[in-house]
Each structure stands twice: as structure tokens, then as C-alpha cells.
N, C-alpha and C positions, 0 to 999 in steps of 0.2 A: 537422484544424484549419487555418484560413486564416491569412494573415500577421498580421492584426490580433489574432486570438486568441492566436497564439504570442507576440506582443509584449506583450499584456496580461498573460499568465501570467508571462513573464520579469520584467517590471517589478514585478508583485505579489510575486514571490519575493524580488527584490532589496530591496524596501521592508521585507518581513517580516524579513529578515536584517540590517537596519540598514546596508546598503551605501551608499557615497557615490556618487551619480549626478553625474558630472562634466559630461556633456553628453547631452542627449536630443533626438532629432529624430524625425519621423514614420517614418523607416526604420532608425534605429540608436540605440544607447545606448552611452556610454562610462562605465564604472563602475570604481571602486576597491573591491574586495571587503572586507567586514568580516572579522575573524579567523575567525568561525564559518563564513562562506561560503567563505573560502579553504581551510579544513580540509576542507570537504565537496566542493569542486570541483576543486582543483588537484593532488591526488595528490602531496603533498609530505610524507610521513610523517617522513622524516629531518630535514627543516627544522623541523617543528613539535615533534619530540622534542627538538631542540637548544634551541628557544625555551622549552619547558617545563622543561628541565634548568637552563638558565642564567638564566631570567627576563628575557632580552633583549626589547626592544620589537620586536614582529613587523612585518615589512615585507610587506604583502599585495600581491597582483598586480592589475594593471589590464588590463581587457579592453575592446575595442570590438566589440560584437556587431551585425551587420547582419541585418535581418529581411527584406530583399528576397529573395524566393524564386527561386533560380537555376534555370535550365532543366536538364534531365538532362545535356545536352552540357556545360554549364558546370560542373556538379558533377563530371563525370568528368575534365575537364581542369584544373580549378582546384586549387590547393594548399589543403588544409583549413585551415592556420594560416599567417598571415604576421605580421610584426612591423614596427612603426615606432618610431623613437627620437624622443623629445621632451625638452625641458628638464627635465621632471619624472621622466623615466625611460622604460622600455620599455612599449609598449602592444601587447598581443596581439590580432590581428584574426581574427574568425571569422564565418562565415555560420551563423545559427541559424534553422532552418526545420523544419517537421514531417518527422520521419524522420532528422534530423541527430543525430550522436553527442552533441553538446553538449546538445541539448534532451532527449534520452533521459536523460542524466546529471542534468539539472535536475529531470526528473520523479522520478527515484529519490531525489534529495536532498530534494525537497519531501515525498515520501511518508514517508521515514525520519524527518525532523524533525517531521512533522505527525501521526505515529501517535498521540501523546498530547498533548492541548492542555488549557488552562484558559482559558475565555472568559466574559465577562460581557455581558449584554444592555445596550445603551445606552438609557437612559430617554429619552422624548420631550423634545425641547428646548423650553424655555419653558413647560413645564407642571409642575404640582406646587408644593408649598410649598418655597421655597428654604431654609427653616430646619428643615424636617422631614427624616425619614429613612425611606426605603422599604425594606421587608424583601425579601430575595432568598433563594430556595431553591436549593440545590445539587442538580443532576441528574447522574447518571452516564449518559452516552450512549455506546452501543456499536454498531458496525456488525459484524454477524455475516455471514460468508459460509458458506453451506451447500452442499456438493457432493454430488450423488447420482451415484455413479460405478459403471460396469460397463464393457462394451465401448462404451458411449456415456456422455456426461456432461452433466449439467444443473446449473447453479449459481443460487442465489437469495441475495439480499441482504436482511437484516432490520436496520433501524435502530431500535433500541429504547432506551428510557431509563427509569431508575428514580429516583424522588425519594429522596434520602438523608435527607430529613426524615421522610417518612411511609411510604416503601416502596411507594408507588403506581407501577405500571408502565404506561408509555405505549408501545404497540406501533407508533405512528406518530410517534415522537418526532423523528426526523430531518426528517420532513416539516414539523413545526411550526417548525423552525429556519430554513427557507429564506427567509422574509420578515423575519427579525429581524436587526437590526444588532448585530453582536457585536464586542467589543474585548478585547484581552488585559489591559487596565488596569481596575482597580476604579473605577467611576463615583463621582462625588461624591454626597453625601446618600443613601448606600446602606448598609445594614447586613446582614450575612449571618446567616441563622438557623442555630441549632445543628443539627448532623446527628444523626439518630437511628440511622443505619446507618453502619457503616464501609465503606470501599471494597471490602474483601474480602467482607463480608456482602452488599453490593449486587450485586456481580458473581456471587456464588453464587445469589442469587435470580433473576437474569437467566438464568443457565445452567440452573437447574431449570425455569424457564418454557419455555425453548427445548427442553429434553428432553421435557417434557410435550407440546409442540406437535408434535415430530417423531414421537412415539409414535402420534399420531392421523393421520399422513400416509398417503396411499394408496400401498401398497407393491406394487402390481400389477407395476410395472416390475422390481422385484427378483425376483419369482417368475418372470417371463419371462426375465430374465437368467440365473437359476440353471438354468432349463431349457436355455437355449442353451449354458451351460457344460457340463452333463452330456452334451448331444448332441455337442459338440466332443471331450470326453474319450472318449466311446464311439467316435467316428470314428477317433481316432489309436490307440486300443487295438486296433481291428480291423485297423489297418495294421501295428502293431509286433508284437503278440503272435504271429501266425503265423510271422513271421520268427525271433523269439526261440525259439519252440518247436522249430524245425527246426535250430537251431544246437547240436547235441549232440556233435559230433565234438570230440575234444580239441584239434585244431588250430584250432578255431573259437572257443575260449574268449576269446581277446583281442578278436576281432571282436565277440563277443557282449557282452562287457563295455562296449565302446565304444557299441554300438547301444543297450544298456540305459541308459547314461548319457544318450544323446541323447533316449531316450524319456522319462526322468524330467525332463529339461530342458523338453521340449515340454509335459509335463503342468503343470509349474510356470508356464510362460508363459501357458498357457490359463487356469489358475486365477487368475493375476494380472489377466489381461485381462477375464475374464467375471464373476468373483466380485463380487456386488453389495455395496456399502459406502456408508456415509454419513460425510462428514467435516465438521467444524465448526471454523472458525477466526475469529479477530478481525482485521479489516483495520485498524481504528483505533478510538480511543475518546477520551473527554474529559470534563472536569468543566465543566458549563454552569450558571452562576448566572443564574437567571431571576426576574423580579419576581413577587411574590405568595407565598402560603403554600400549598404543594401537598403 
């Protein structure tokens, strides 16, 4: 990410968290965090537990984040955090650049808070009957991450959606959202159609469809991985078994037990490394209300 991309991401995150932008320039931003952003970014669990127990008005922290990308020498010599005192209180100053601790934290906070969303497509401005009402269908959109794992690893992302009104599944659903303008607020002159499927049922249908797709996948890689696993197991057996067979003297029993434990450990390590397996996880999901009846 370049400097402009970092700044665009940070500003977008602050706006989505309803933070108060005190000052904004091409190279920095001064912001007073919202309570939600403060909880996510400042690591003050004791303070927030006090606020929650007493009901006191929270006092959130103020930051000045600079987006000028410092050189490697400057990063090594500079203090990561500095402070300035103003009439309104203390402001914490930090450099935010690709690879910085703060940007990494912002990525994690955005991922955590954005794992499940509810969004509506904005209707075209100036079009349609101002007195009419347009029907919107709810879609459950899910990003599946499929991992094909052995001593090597390959991952694939599937962005699927299912209409909660009709049960129709769109395997290119996330691609259809790229050019749509989405908002977390329900637009005016819109009514939501009744769902025919519950969220649980919709998710079950997507999981069954994913399972059927995986069953038709080419598993040549798994056969080859299993062969490599057996070859590795046979190799260490040829190494350990002769030594264990010759340790028959009573004085060698402790040494034999140690060697046998090491042998079993190596077998377990090879089994974990080479055994082929498929893993499926959900990276994020959301309810997307889109115009039309689908």
C-alpha cells in the first residue's frame, strides 16, 4: 500500500466508526475517537470496565496520525509515540504507514468489526416514483475460504450469496456487489420483502452446495501427498527400527524407551505435515438488501 491508500483506508475506518475528525490535511489527521473505536484501539479494558460499571461519561483519546512514510533510518531512530499538550487535552502523535504497528491494529479492528454487516443498495438518485415504494430482496452473502493442505498449501476464496426470499444461489454474488453503492441505512421509498428462508436455513444451503462442489474437485494432489507421506514414514522406519531391534540388553531399556518416543514423535510430525486435508472457513458475511424480486 502506498501513502494515499493508507490514508484513504484510515479515514474510511474513522468515518465508519463515527469518530470526530478535528483536523485533516494531505499528510495527517487529528481525530477524537468514538467510544467504539476507543474500545477497539486503545487497549484500556480497566477504564472501559469502570465506565460500564459506573455509567460515567467516557472520555475518549485523541490522536494525530501522520501518513508521511518515514525512511528506514528514521523509523529506527524515531520514538514510535510522542505527545503534545493542548488546551483541550493531550494528543498522541504516531506515524501510520504500511507495516506500522498502528496500521496492523487498524486492519485487525476493521476485520473484526466488519465480519458481519447489514447493507442496503442505494437507489439511483432522481429516478423512480417519489411516492412509490421499491421492493428489496435480502441476500445472505458469505465469503468461504477453502484450504487444500498437505506439505504444501493452496487457498481459494468463494464469494457466494443466497436469496432469503427464494433460495436462489449466486456463485458470483460478491462480484455483483463491486459496482453497487451500499449504505448501512435503509433508503427512502423502499420496502423489504418477506424472507422465505431463515438465516440458519440459508447458511445450511450454502454449506451443502459447497460440500457438493468440493466432492467434484480433482484430488490428484491428495493422492500424491499421501504417497509422499508413506514414503517419509517408510524412510524413518528404516532408520529407527534397526536401532530399536538391537537394543535388547537390560541396560539399554531406558535408552530404547527414549528412542522409541522420539520415533513416535517423528511419525506424528510427518503425519501432520503430509496428510492431505481440506479446511473450510468463513472469513466474513453479511445481509445485503438489493432491489428487485429474486
